[in-house]
N, C-alpha and C positions, 0 to 999 in steps of 0.2 A: 365378872372378866376380868379385872384389873388381878384379880388370884391367880386366874392361871398365868397371866402375863411374867409374874412375880419369877417364878423358878426359871423360865425362859432366859430373861434378859439377867438373873441372877448369871448362870450358865454360860450367856454372852461375854458379860463383865468379865468372868473367872477366865475364859477363853483368850481374852484378848491381851490381860495380865500377863497371861504367861507368854505369848506372841511377842509382849515388851523387851523380856531378856533375849537381848541379841547377842549372842555367844559369837557368832561369828566374825572374823575380824578379816575374811575374802580370802580371794585365791594368792597364792604367794610366789607358784612357779605350775610349770605347765611342762609336762616332760615329753615333749615332740606331740607328733599330730598322731598316729599309729595305735591308740589307748595302750590300754595297761592289762596283761591277762593274769600276769601272776605278778607280784610285788611285795618285798618285806622290806621294811625300816632293821638296820642292823642292832643289835643289843644295846649301844651306848645313844644309838642316835645317829651318828656322824655318818653311816654310809646309808644307801639306798640299793637296791640289785631289784631290775625289774625287767619280765618278758613282753613283749608287745605281740601284737597280732600277726607281725610276720616272723614270730618266731626269732628276734632280735633280743639277746643278754645284755644287758647294760649294767655296770655298777656306777653309782652316782657320789659325787661327795655332796652331803647335806645341806652344808653351807652355801655353797657357789654354786651348785644344782650342775656343775660339769661333770662332765663325762671322766671316770678315770680307766675302764677297763669295760672292751665288748669281746665276749666270745667269738670266734668266724663263725659264719653260720656254715659251714661244710662240717664245723666240728660239733656244732648240737647234734640233740636227738632230733628223729623224725616228729614225735612229741614230747613236746615238756612238759613234765610232772610237776616240778615243784622247784624250786631253786634253795640253797640255807648256806650262812654265811656263819663261819666260826665268830667264837665270844673274839676273838683279840682281831677278827677282818681281816685276816691273810689268807681262810682257807675257802674255797667256793667249791660249793658241792652243786652240779648241775643234774637233775634226774627225771630220768627216761623210762621207759616200760619198764626195762630189767636192769638198768644195768645204773651207776652213779659214775659223775667224772668228777674227779676232783682236781681241781686247779688252783696253785700257786697268783695271789694278787700279787706280790712281789716280782717276783718273776714273770706273769703275765703267759706262765705255761701250765700244759697237763701234764699233772705229776703220775697219776695215775685211772685207771676203769675199772669196776668193781664188779661185779654180777649178783642179784638174790631174785629167788625164785620163793614161789610160795607152795604149800604144802601139795595144792591141783597145780596141773601142767599149763593150765590157763593165766595163772593167776600175774594182774601185773602190781608194781609200787604204788601205793595212794598216800604216804605220809611217813617223813624219814623228819629225825632229830638228833642232832649233834649233842653230846654232853658236853656241858662247860667245860670240864677241862680237856673234852677235844679226844680223848682214847678211846670213848665208846661211841657206837649209835647205834641208832633203833631203826630198821627200815620194815614200816608196815605192808601188808599186801591187801587186794582186794577180796581175796576167799577167806580170809578172818586170820591171818598167820602173822606173827612176830616175830623178826630176825632181830638178835640181840648180839652182836657182833663187836669183836673188841679189836680195836682198830692195828693197837702194836703187835697183839698175839696171834692174830688172823684166825681167833676162835670165833665160831657162828653157832649159837645156841637157837634154833626154833623151836617152836610152839604155835600153837595152833588155839588160842582161846577165846576168839571169837567167831561166828558162823557168817560174817557179811564184812564188806569194806571197812578197812581202821582204817577214820579218817583224821583224827586227832592222835596225836603223840604229845607229850610234855615233861621233862627233863625236873627233878629237882635243882636245888641250888648248887649240891657237892656232886652229882652226877651219879648219885647212888640210887636213885627211886626214880619211877616215870609212871606217867597215868596214860593208860590205854581208853578211846570212846571207840565206838563203830556204831552202823548203821543199823545191826543185829540190835540198837536199842542199851548196850552193857558197858559201861564203865570198869575201870578196875585202877588201882593202883600195886605195881610191881618191886622186888626187888631185882636188881640188875643180875641174871646171870639163875632166876627162880621161876619156873612154871607155877609157882605157888600164889595166888593174889595175897596182899596186905589187907585189902579189902574190894567190894564189888557194889555197886548200886545200880538199879536195873530200871530201865523206864518203858514205856509202854510202845515209844513211839524212835525213830532214827537218832542220832544226836549228831547235831547241828553245827554246835556251837560249844567253845571248850577253852578256859583262859584259867592261870594259878596268878598268884603273887609271888611277886617274887623272892621271897622269904619261903615260899613253899609251905605255909602256912592253913590256907583256904584258897578254895575253886570254886569257878562258876561254869556251871552247866546246863544246857537248855535242850530239849527234843524237839521234835520237828512238829508240834504242836502249842501244849500246852504248861507244860512242866518244867521251868527253870527258878532252880535254885545256887544257893550258895552257900555251902557245906564245907565242912573242917579236913584238914589232909590229913589228921590224926587219924579219925576213924569212921571218914565218910559222913558224919553224920549232918542233915541239914541245920545250918545257921539263920537262913532266912528264903524266903520265896520271894519273888516279884509280883509285885500289884500292879495291875492296868486294867482300865475300864472295856478295851475290846475282847471280844469272845477267845481269841488268840494272837499270838504276833508271831513271826519271824522272824528268829535272831541266827546273826551269819558269825561276824567277826564281833569279838567281845576282849576286853581288855581293862584290868583294872587298873584305877591311876592311885600312882602310889605315894604312904604317907596322907592317904585320904579316905573317907569314906563312900565314893565317887566308886560306879561304875559305867563304862559306856557300850554300846553296842549297836551293831549296824543290824538292817533290815535288808530282804532280799531286792527290796528298792532303793531309794536315794536319801533315805535317813539316820539319821544319829540320836541315839536316846543317851540320857545319863540318869542314870539310879543310885539310890542311897543304899550303900549295900546293907546297913544293919536293920531298917524298917523295911526295905524292900519296893519305897515308892519310885514312883516315876516322876522325876524331877522335871522334864521337858523331854519333847523331840523337835528337829530342825531336820529342815532339807539341805542337804548340800548344792554344791555349787555343780552345775553338769554344762555338759557340750550337747550331748544325746541323750536320747531316752532312755531308760532302763538302765542308765550308771549307776555303780554301785559302791561302797566300801571294800579297797583291798586288801586294805592295813592301815594300822593308827601305831602314834607314837606318842606318851608326855613326856615330855624332858623335867617337868616339873608337875606339881599337883595343881597347878594355876593355868597351862598351858596344853591342849592339844593338839598334834597335828594328823589329818587325815589325808590317805592317796585313793584316789578313787578311781574308777576303769577307765572312766578318763585322761588318765595320766594327770589330773590337776592336785596340786598339793594346797590344801585350806586350814589354814591356821583360827582356832575355837580357845578362846576367854573364859577359863571354869573358872574362872575369882567372881564372874558376873553371879555366878548363882548364890554365892556367900553373902554376895553385896546384895543382893536382892531377899533375902531372908526377915 
């Protein structure tokens, strides 16, 4: 009987040790009481833009949590698909079904509106990404169409490399290459303006999560069931695969912690998981603070390799001490 209990007691001991690693430093702010449907940190983390359940768009100062700008409700699309902040934090792009609104944050005025379509007449916009140089934009559609538009010349090269909605677009650090990933399970790297991929990868299920390092050296991609890999952006070759005890995990948001071996991912529930990118090992999973049941992580930002900030659909900003993982080893 004692021998049968030993594995069980060992499992409890190991689980207890993992739970003692307290990463969360607690909630540092709450953005109103209307929740957050869409939320993004700026690239430098100084700004935060949110759209709440009433379709109200607000740009916040991340340090003071004060409101800097709000798009009037009568100017918002009937259905807001996404919102994009330029690298210099001066241009705000509000994404509707088939139209982009360009707002200047310095003048707080609407500059222009630009419409985009897919190959099919029913397509709507599913993902938008502005280049770091802010002169090019990728507008992906629900029918698999990708629009490569140059904002200065107003030339748009359109092609349809996917057969299902394109949910993820990521630029390189120079604004020359970009990744697309779609619900058809296909991922590809493209040169702006060319319909021929640099490389492609195919998965058995739809892609649910995509993240790239800032230097564009590697990327993380997950399909909807059991394929989660970190791969090279030179040729798409796998470098490591995530390992976990469960039969499968659902991955939503993902973020490389720069200057470290850590990767942060969120689930469809209220969970944050940290991984070792070289070994693929799961370092731990933690519950985020919530107000309502079913709250999820909307976006993440890591100002340093030792700190992570998460934004939840409840509008809660929570800080995490990643150095606790190093100290626990």
